[in-house]
Residue, then its C-alpha position, 0 to 999 in steps of 0.5 A: x467381099x473384096x472384089x479382085x480380078x486377075x490378068x488371063x492374058x492380053x489386059x484381060x481380067x477375071x474375077x479371081x474370087x469367081x475362078x473353080x478351076x484351071x485346067x489344060x484344054x487338051x483332053x477329049x472330055x475338056x474339049x467337050x466342055x468346051x463345045x457345049x458352052x460354045x453350043x449354050x452360048x456360055x464361052x468367052x475365048x479371050x485368046x485374040x485367035x491364039x492357041x488355047x493353053x488355058x480353060x478357065x471353069x466359072x461358077x457362074x458356069x461360064x468358061x473363058x479360054x485364055x492363051x496363057x498357061x494355066x501354071x501361069x494364071x495360078x501363079x498369079x492367083x496364088x501371088x494375088x492370094x498372099x498380097x491380099x493377105x498382107x494388104x488385109x493384116x495391115x489393115x486390120x494392125 
């Protein structure tokens, strides 16, 4: 299994294959998830004190806060998937 990282802002990286969801932090349920994660010690704040624009839910149960828009992170994931799929095809030839 290939291990790939995705930039989530300010030079911080997250394991791309461990991300389950990238969501906006605005709704009350998401705010509750973030607070519960903070209480459990499972919150990773990668915002560097800036406004939280995306919440990444990992398959490990950890929650990561990012100052980058969800659309930007998802675009980076899609671009990375395309690049890695092309490189795998080249490796097979």
